[in-house]
PyMOL commands that place a pseudoatom at each C-alpha (Angstrom):
pseudoatom trace, name=CA, resn=MET, resi=1, chain=A, elem=C, hetatm=0, pos=[82.523, 115.154, 90.766]
pseudoatom trace, name=CA, resn=LYS, resi=2, chain=A, elem=C, hetatm=0, pos=[84.163, 111.838, 91.557]
pseudoatom trace, name=CA, resn=GLU, resi=3, chain=A, elem=C, hetatm=0, pos=[82.947, 109.764, 94.481]
pseudoatom trace, name=CA, resn=TYR, resi=4, chain=A, elem=C, hetatm=0, pos=[85.544, 108.040, 96.660]
pseudoatom trace, name=CA, resn=ARG, resi=5, chain=A, elem=C, hetatm=0, pos=[84.812, 105.224, 99.066]
pseudoatom trace, name=CA, resn=ILE, resi=6, chain=A, elem=C, hetatm=0, pos=[86.893, 102.946, 101.211]
pseudoatom trace, name=CA, resn=ARG, resi=7, chain=A, elem=C, hetatm=0, pos=[85.960, 99.333, 101.827]
pseudoatom trace, name=CA, resn=LYS, resi=8, chain=A, elem=C, hetatm=0, pos=[87.550, 96.230, 103.262]
pseudoatom trace, name=CA, resn=ALA, resi=9, chain=A, elem=C, hetatm=0, pos=[89.088, 93.799, 100.804]
pseudoatom trace, name=CA, resn=ASP, resi=10, chain=A, elem=C, hetatm=0, pos=[87.314, 90.487, 100.406]
pseudoatom trace, name=CA, resn=LYS, resi=11, chain=A, elem=C, hetatm=0, pos=[87.812, 87.146, 98.617]
pseudoatom trace, name=CA, resn=GLN, resi=12, chain=A, elem=C, hetatm=0, pos=[86.776, 88.621, 95.271]
pseudoatom trace, name=CA, resn=ASP, resi=13, chain=A, elem=C, hetatm=0, pos=[89.751, 91.035, 95.366]
pseudoatom trace, name=CA, resn=ILE, resi=14, chain=A, elem=C, hetatm=0, pos=[92.397, 88.301, 95.152]
pseudoatom trace, name=CA, resn=LYS, resi=15, chain=A, elem=C, hetatm=0, pos=[93.172, 88.750, 91.423]
pseudoatom trace, name=CA, resn=LEU, resi=16, chain=A, elem=C, hetatm=0, pos=[93.117, 92.554, 91.617]
pseudoatom trace, name=CA, resn=LEU, resi=17, chain=A, elem=C, hetatm=0, pos=[95.566, 92.544, 94.534]
pseudoatom trace, name=CA, resn=PHE, resi=18, chain=A, elem=C, hetatm=0, pos=[97.749, 89.962, 92.765]
pseudoatom trace, name=CA, resn=ASP, resi=19, chain=A, elem=C, hetatm=0, pos=[97.955, 92.168, 89.662]
pseudoatom trace, name=CA, resn=TRP, resi=20, chain=A, elem=C, hetatm=0, pos=[98.729, 95.285, 91.701]
pseudoatom trace, name=CA, resn=ALA, resi=21, chain=A, elem=C, hetatm=0, pos=[101.366, 93.426, 93.736]
pseudoatom trace, name=CA, resn=ASN, resi=22, chain=A, elem=C, hetatm=0, pos=[103.183, 92.309, 90.584]
pseudoatom trace, name=CA, resn=ASP, resi=23, chain=A, elem=C, hetatm=0, pos=[103.122, 95.699, 88.882]
pseudoatom trace, name=CA, resn=PRO, resi=24, chain=A, elem=C, hetatm=0, pos=[106.794, 96.404, 87.971]
pseudoatom trace, name=CA, resn=GLU, resi=25, chain=A, elem=C, hetatm=0, pos=[106.792, 99.768, 89.798]
pseudoatom trace, name=CA, resn=VAL, resi=26, chain=A, elem=C, hetatm=0, pos=[105.315, 98.176, 92.932]
pseudoatom trace, name=CA, resn=ARG, resi=27, chain=A, elem=C, hetatm=0, pos=[107.907, 95.372, 92.868]
pseudoatom trace, name=CA, resn=LYS, resi=28, chain=A, elem=C, hetatm=0, pos=[110.695, 97.947, 92.446]
pseudoatom trace, name=CA, resn=ALA, resi=29, chain=A, elem=C, hetatm=0, pos=[109.413, 99.996, 95.405]
pseudoatom trace, name=CA, resn=SER, resi=30, chain=A, elem=C, hetatm=0, pos=[109.026, 96.945, 97.658]
pseudoatom trace, name=CA, resn=PHE, resi=31, chain=A, elem=C, hetatm=0, pos=[111.714, 95.667, 99.997]
pseudoatom trace, name=CA, resn=SER, resi=32, chain=A, elem=C, hetatm=0, pos=[111.081, 92.191, 98.540]
pseudoatom trace, name=CA, resn=THR, resi=33, chain=A, elem=C, hetatm=0, pos=[111.383, 92.735, 94.791]
pseudoatom trace, name=CA, resn=HIS, resi=34, chain=A, elem=C, hetatm=0, pos=[110.813, 89.227, 93.402]
pseudoatom trace, name=CA, resn=GLU, resi=35, chain=A, elem=C, hetatm=0, pos=[107.739, 88.561, 91.280]
pseudoatom trace, name=CA, resn=ILE, resi=36, chain=A, elem=C, hetatm=0, pos=[105.032, 86.907, 93.347]
pseudoatom trace, name=CA, resn=THR, resi=37, chain=A, elem=C, hetatm=0, pos=[103.604, 83.617, 92.079]
pseudoatom trace, name=CA, resn=TRP, resi=38, chain=A, elem=C, hetatm=0, pos=[99.864, 82.947, 92.098]
pseudoatom trace, name=CA, resn=GLU, resi=39, chain=A, elem=C, hetatm=0, pos=[100.445, 80.113, 94.592]
pseudoatom trace, name=CA, resn=GLU, resi=40, chain=A, elem=C, hetatm=0, pos=[102.382, 82.388, 96.975]
pseudoatom trace, name=CA, resn=HIS, resi=41, chain=A, elem=C, hetatm=0, pos=[99.755, 85.093, 96.678]
pseudoatom trace, name=CA, resn=SER, resi=42, chain=A, elem=C, hetatm=0, pos=[96.815, 82.716, 97.181]
pseudoatom trace, name=CA, resn=LYS, resi=43, chain=A, elem=C, hetatm=0, pos=[98.327, 81.233, 100.353]
pseudoatom trace, name=CA, resn=TRP, resi=44, chain=A, elem=C, hetatm=0, pos=[99.238, 84.676, 101.678]
pseudoatom trace, name=CA, resn=TYR, resi=45, chain=A, elem=C, hetatm=0, pos=[95.812, 86.148, 100.897]
pseudoatom trace, name=CA, resn=GLU, resi=46, chain=A, elem=C, hetatm=0, pos=[93.906, 83.324, 102.572]
pseudoatom trace, name=CA, resn=LYS, resi=47, chain=A, elem=C, hetatm=0, pos=[96.082, 83.809, 105.661]
pseudoatom trace, name=CA, resn=VAL, resi=48, chain=A, elem=C, hetatm=0, pos=[95.495, 87.581, 105.607]
pseudoatom trace, name=CA, resn=LEU, resi=49, chain=A, elem=C, hetatm=0, pos=[91.725, 87.254, 105.281]
pseudoatom trace, name=CA, resn=ASN, resi=50, chain=A, elem=C, hetatm=0, pos=[91.694, 84.994, 108.351]
pseudoatom trace, name=CA, resn=SER, resi=51, chain=A, elem=C, hetatm=0, pos=[94.123, 87.108, 110.376]
pseudoatom trace, name=CA, resn=ASP, resi=52, chain=A, elem=C, hetatm=0, pos=[93.218, 89.317, 113.308]
pseudoatom trace, name=CA, resn=ASN, resi=53, chain=A, elem=C, hetatm=0, pos=[96.438, 91.300, 112.766]
pseudoatom trace, name=CA, resn=VAL, resi=54, chain=A, elem=C, hetatm=0, pos=[96.080, 92.322, 109.116]
pseudoatom trace, name=CA, resn=VAL, resi=55, chain=A, elem=C, hetatm=0, pos=[93.412, 94.379, 107.391]
pseudoatom trace, name=CA, resn=ILE, resi=56, chain=A, elem=C, hetatm=0, pos=[93.332, 95.522, 103.762]
pseudoatom trace, name=CA, resn=TYR, resi=57, chain=A, elem=C, hetatm=0, pos=[91.244, 98.422, 102.490]
pseudoatom trace, name=CA, resn=ILE, resi=58, chain=A, elem=C, hetatm=0, pos=[90.387, 99.191, 98.861]
pseudoatom trace, name=CA, resn=LEU, resi=59, chain=A, elem=C, hetatm=0, pos=[89.814, 102.764, 97.671]
pseudoatom trace, name=CA, resn=THR, resi=60, chain=A, elem=C, hetatm=0, pos=[87.253, 103.087, 94.886]
pseudoatom trace, name=CA, resn=GLU, resi=61, chain=A, elem=C, hetatm=0, pos=[86.653, 106.013, 92.558]
pseudoatom trace, name=CA, resn=ASP, resi=62, chain=A, elem=C, hetatm=0, pos=[83.103, 105.903, 91.213]
pseudoatom trace, name=CA, resn=ASP, resi=63, chain=A, elem=C, hetatm=0, pos=[83.017, 102.207, 92.242]
pseudoatom trace, name=CA, resn=ILE, resi=64, chain=A, elem=C, hetatm=0, pos=[86.242, 101.401, 90.357]
pseudoatom trace, name=CA, resn=PRO, resi=65, chain=A, elem=C, hetatm=0, pos=[89.084, 100.057, 92.559]
pseudoatom trace, name=CA, resn=VAL, resi=66, chain=A, elem=C, hetatm=0, pos=[92.080, 102.409, 92.395]
pseudoatom trace, name=CA, resn=GLY, resi=67, chain=A, elem=C, hetatm=0, pos=[94.364, 101.336, 95.252]
pseudoatom trace, name=CA, resn=GLN, resi=68, chain=A, elem=C, hetatm=0, pos=[94.861, 99.316, 98.405]
pseudoatom trace, name=CA, resn=ALA, resi=69, chain=A, elem=C, hetatm=0, pos=[96.194, 99.994, 101.890]
pseudoatom trace, name=CA, resn=ARG, resi=70, chain=A, elem=C, hetatm=0, pos=[97.292, 97.178, 104.177]
pseudoatom trace, name=CA, resn=PHE, resi=71, chain=A, elem=C, hetatm=0, pos=[97.820, 97.482, 107.917]
pseudoatom trace, name=CA, resn=THR, resi=72, chain=A, elem=C, hetatm=0, pos=[99.682, 94.812, 109.844]
pseudoatom trace, name=CA, resn=VAL, resi=73, chain=A, elem=C, hetatm=0, pos=[99.036, 95.488, 113.529]
pseudoatom trace, name=CA, resn=GLU, resi=74, chain=A, elem=C, hetatm=0, pos=[101.411, 94.358, 116.244]
pseudoatom trace, name=CA, resn=ASP, resi=75, chain=A, elem=C, hetatm=0, pos=[101.563, 95.736, 119.787]
pseudoatom trace, name=CA, resn=GLY, resi=76, chain=A, elem=C, hetatm=0, pos=[99.305, 98.638, 118.795]
pseudoatom trace, name=CA, resn=ILE, resi=77, chain=A, elem=C, hetatm=0, pos=[101.480, 99.731, 115.870]
pseudoatom trace, name=CA, resn=ALA, resi=78, chain=A, elem=C, hetatm=0, pos=[99.959, 99.491, 112.392]
pseudoatom trace, name=CA, resn=ASP, resi=79, chain=A, elem=C, hetatm=0, pos=[102.638, 98.942, 109.765]
pseudoatom trace, name=CA, resn=ILE, resi=80, chain=A, elem=C, hetatm=0, pos=[101.443, 100.378, 106.437]
pseudoatom trace, name=CA, resn=GLY, resi=81, chain=A, elem=C, hetatm=0, pos=[101.795, 98.923, 102.970]
pseudoatom trace, name=CA, resn=TYR, resi=82, chain=A, elem=C, hetatm=0, pos=[99.939, 100.403, 100.009]
pseudoatom trace, name=CA, resn=SER, resi=83, chain=A, elem=C, hetatm=0, pos=[99.779, 100.632, 96.247]
pseudoatom trace, name=CA, resn=VAL, resi=84, chain=A, elem=C, hetatm=0, pos=[97.803, 102.515, 93.629]
pseudoatom trace, name=CA, resn=GLY, resi=85, chain=A, elem=C, hetatm=0, pos=[96.887, 101.028, 90.257]
pseudoatom trace, name=CA, resn=SER, resi=86, chain=A, elem=C, hetatm=0, pos=[99.240, 102.238, 87.510]
pseudoatom trace, name=CA, resn=GLU, resi=87, chain=A, elem=C, hetatm=0, pos=[96.510, 104.069, 85.574]
pseudoatom trace, name=CA, resn=PHE, resi=88, chain=A, elem=C, hetatm=0, pos=[95.561, 106.060, 88.689]
pseudoatom trace, name=CA, resn=ARG, resi=89, chain=A, elem=C, hetatm=0, pos=[99.004, 107.269, 89.790]
pseudoatom trace, name=CA, resn=SER, resi=90, chain=A, elem=C, hetatm=0, pos=[100.160, 110.910, 89.988]
pseudoatom trace, name=CA, resn=ARG, resi=91, chain=A, elem=C, hetatm=0, pos=[96.687, 112.149, 90.966]
pseudoatom trace, name=CA, resn=GLY, resi=92, chain=A, elem=C, hetatm=0, pos=[97.113, 112.405, 94.737]
pseudoatom trace, name=CA, resn=LEU, resi=93, chain=A, elem=C, hetatm=0, pos=[95.110, 109.238, 95.310]
pseudoatom trace, name=CA, resn=ALA, resi=94, chain=A, elem=C, hetatm=0, pos=[97.714, 107.601, 97.555]
pseudoatom trace, name=CA, resn=THR, resi=95, chain=A, elem=C, hetatm=0, pos=[97.288, 110.383, 100.108]
pseudoatom trace, name=CA, resn=ARG, resi=96, chain=A, elem=C, hetatm=0, pos=[93.494, 110.111, 99.897]
pseudoatom trace, name=CA, resn=LEU, resi=97, chain=A, elem=C, hetatm=0, pos=[93.692, 106.313, 100.158]
pseudoatom trace, name=CA, resn=LEU, resi=98, chain=A, elem=C, hetatm=0, pos=[95.841, 106.379, 103.277]
pseudoatom trace, name=CA, resn=LYS, resi=99, chain=A, elem=C, hetatm=0, pos=[93.864, 109.147, 105.004]
pseudoatom trace, name=CA, resn=MET, resi=100, chain=A, elem=C, hetatm=0, pos=[90.610, 107.275, 104.492]
pseudoatom trace, name=CA, resn=ALA, resi=101, chain=A, elem=C, hetatm=0, pos=[92.030, 103.853, 105.340]
pseudoatom trace, name=CA, resn=MET, resi=102, chain=A, elem=C, hetatm=0, pos=[93.809, 105.094, 108.484]
pseudoatom trace, name=CA, resn=TRP, resi=103, chain=A, elem=C, hetatm=0, pos=[90.601, 106.762, 109.633]
pseudoatom trace, name=CA, resn=ASP, resi=104, chain=A, elem=C, hetatm=0, pos=[88.608, 103.549, 109.136]
pseudoatom trace, name=CA, resn=ALA, resi=105, chain=A, elem=C, hetatm=0, pos=[91.302, 101.432, 110.776]
pseudoatom trace, name=CA, resn=VAL, resi=106, chain=A, elem=C, hetatm=0, pos=[91.327, 103.594, 113.920]
pseudoatom trace, name=CA, resn=LYS, resi=107, chain=A, elem=C, hetatm=0, pos=[87.519, 103.566, 114.113]
pseudoatom trace, name=CA, resn=GLU, resi=108, chain=A, elem=C, hetatm=0, pos=[87.375, 99.812, 113.661]
pseudoatom trace, name=CA, resn=ARG, resi=109, chain=A, elem=C, hetatm=0, pos=[90.407, 98.764, 115.702]
pseudoatom trace, name=CA, resn=LYS, resi=110, chain=A, elem=C, hetatm=0, pos=[90.693, 100.366, 119.090]
pseudoatom trace, name=CA, resn=ASP, resi=111, chain=A, elem=C, hetatm=0, pos=[94.063, 98.648, 119.611]
pseudoatom trace, name=CA, resn=ILE, resi=112, chain=A, elem=C, hetatm=0, pos=[95.860, 100.848, 117.047]
pseudoatom trace, name=CA, resn=THR, resi=113, chain=A, elem=C, hetatm=0, pos=[97.882, 103.496, 118.863]
pseudoatom trace, name=CA, resn=ASP, resi=114, chain=A, elem=C, hetatm=0, pos=[100.342, 104.432, 116.116]
pseudoatom trace, name=CA, resn=PHE, resi=115, chain=A, elem=C, hetatm=0, pos=[101.110, 104.056, 112.407]
pseudoatom trace, name=CA, resn=GLN, resi=116, chain=A, elem=C, hetatm=0, pos=[104.448, 103.500, 110.732]
pseudoatom trace, name=CA, resn=ALA, resi=117, chain=A, elem=C, hetatm=0, pos=[105.707, 102.818, 107.220]
pseudoatom trace, name=CA, resn=ARG, resi=118, chain=A, elem=C, hetatm=0, pos=[108.938, 101.506, 105.794]
pseudoatom trace, name=CA, resn=VAL, resi=119, chain=A, elem=C, hetatm=0, pos=[109.861, 103.290, 102.573]
pseudoatom trace, name=CA, resn=LYS, resi=120, chain=A, elem=C, hetatm=0, pos=[112.892, 102.880, 100.319]
pseudoatom trace, name=CA, resn=LYS, resi=121, chain=A, elem=C, hetatm=0, pos=[114.759, 106.174, 100.040]
pseudoatom trace, name=CA, resn=GLU, resi=122, chain=A, elem=C, hetatm=0, pos=[114.577, 105.898, 96.224]
pseudoatom trace, name=CA, resn=ASN, resi=123, chain=A, elem=C, hetatm=0, pos=[110.772, 105.814, 96.400]
pseudoatom trace, name=CA, resn=VAL, resi=124, chain=A, elem=C, hetatm=0, pos=[110.367, 109.581, 96.253]
pseudoatom trace, name=CA, resn=ALA, resi=125, chain=A, elem=C, hetatm=0, pos=[106.627, 109.515, 95.487]
pseudoatom trace, name=CA, resn=SER, resi=126, chain=A, elem=C, hetatm=0, pos=[105.881, 107.442, 98.591]
pseudoatom trace, name=CA, resn=LEU, resi=127, chain=A, elem=C, hetatm=0, pos=[108.165, 109.579, 100.754]
pseudoatom trace, name=CA, resn=ARG, resi=128, chain=A, elem=C, hetatm=0, pos=[106.149, 112.632, 99.658]
pseudoatom trace, name=CA, resn=VAL, resi=129, chain=A, elem=C, hetatm=0, pos=[102.869, 110.899, 100.511]
pseudoatom trace, name=CA, resn=PHE, resi=130, chain=A, elem=C, hetatm=0, pos=[103.990, 110.185, 104.063]
pseudoatom trace, name=CA, resn=GLU, resi=131, chain=A, elem=C, hetatm=0, pos=[105.375, 113.702, 104.473]
pseudoatom trace, name=CA, resn=LYS, resi=132, chain=A, elem=C, hetatm=0, pos=[101.993, 115.106, 103.343]
pseudoatom trace, name=CA, resn=LEU, resi=133, chain=A, elem=C, hetatm=0, pos=[100.327, 112.906, 105.946]
pseudoatom trace, name=CA, resn=GLY, resi=134, chain=A, elem=C, hetatm=0, pos=[102.543, 114.382, 108.664]
pseudoatom trace, name=CA, resn=PHE, resi=135, chain=A, elem=C, hetatm=0, pos=[104.752, 111.346, 109.230]
pseudoatom trace, name=CA, resn=ARG, resi=136, chain=A, elem=C, hetatm=0, pos=[108.235, 112.005, 110.563]
pseudoatom trace, name=CA, resn=LYS, resi=137, chain=A, elem=C, hetatm=0, pos=[111.405, 110.273, 109.468]
pseudoatom trace, name=CA, resn=GLU, resi=138, chain=A, elem=C, hetatm=0, pos=[112.856, 107.956, 112.128]
pseudoatom trace, name=CA, resn=ASN, resi=139, chain=A, elem=C, hetatm=0, pos=[115.753, 106.570, 110.067]
pseudoatom trace, name=CA, resn=ASP, resi=140, chain=A, elem=C, hetatm=0, pos=[116.648, 105.845, 106.417]
pseudoatom trace, name=CA, resn=SER, resi=141, chain=A, elem=C, hetatm=0, pos=[113.522, 103.789, 105.780]
pseudoatom trace, name=CA, resn=LEU, resi=142, chain=A, elem=C, hetatm=0, pos=[111.141, 104.145, 108.744]
pseudoatom trace, name=CA, resn=TYR, resi=143, chain=A, elem=C, hetatm=0, pos=[108.469, 106.844, 108.977]
pseudoatom trace, name=CA, resn=LYS, resi=144, chain=A, elem=C, hetatm=0, pos=[106.075, 107.262, 111.898]
pseudoatom trace, name=CA, resn=ALA, resi=145, chain=A, elem=C, hetatm=0, pos=[102.850, 109.193, 112.314]
pseudoatom trace, name=CA, resn=ALA, resi=146, chain=A, elem=C, hetatm=0, pos=[103.734, 112.486, 113.979]
pseudoatom trace, name=CA, resn=SER, resi=147, chain=A, elem=C, hetatm=0, pos=[100.843, 112.699, 116.446]
pseudoatom trace, name=CA, resn=GLU, resi=148, chain=A, elem=C, hetatm=0, pos=[97.527, 111.209, 117.490]
pseudoatom trace, name=CA, resn=THR, resi=149, chain=A, elem=C, hetatm=0, pos=[95.534, 113.975, 115.788]
pseudoatom trace, name=CA, resn=GLU, resi=150, chain=A, elem=C, hetatm=0, pos=[97.437, 113.841, 112.507]
pseudoatom trace, name=CA, resn=LYS, resi=151, chain=A, elem=C, hetatm=0, pos=[96.791, 110.114, 112.257]
pseudoatom trace, name=CA, resn=CYS, resi=152, chain=A, elem=C, hetatm=0, pos=[93.080, 110.699, 111.888]
pseudoatom trace, name=CA, resn=GLU, resi=153, chain=A, elem=C, hetatm=0, pos=[92.541, 114.305, 110.910]
pseudoatom trace, name=CA, resn=GLY, resi=154, chain=A, elem=C, hetatm=0, pos=[95.207, 114.642, 108.180]
for i in range(1, 154): cmd.bond("trace and resi %d" % i, "trace and resi %d" % (i + 1))
show_as sticks, trace
zoom trace
């Protein structure tokens, strides 16, 4: 039986997150599709690690990193970004990742009152993940958590 854990990202995760961010499928699914340079990523990551508004969680399977979930919190709303490593896709891990990360985020940050995600309509896999998590469609690209209980119990 596989063991799954969620942990906060740290400085040692910079290269892993860089590689995941530049995965062709991740770039295609992102609203900003350009390839990210190491310099851009390094500056961004240092800013994120020192930010009170952004937290990144890493899901591990038997201690191997399989995906990341990022929450950018503003006015109580946590905007979700996530990705799963290419070799771990199509196994339901995105749903597991987000359930676990959302749970930890709510426990850790009492200021989070809601979750939302922006998803391209062509990104069918991600749309399914958010539907499984009980998010409701607000418009063509915005999905919001349906209720307080679904955010944490999923």
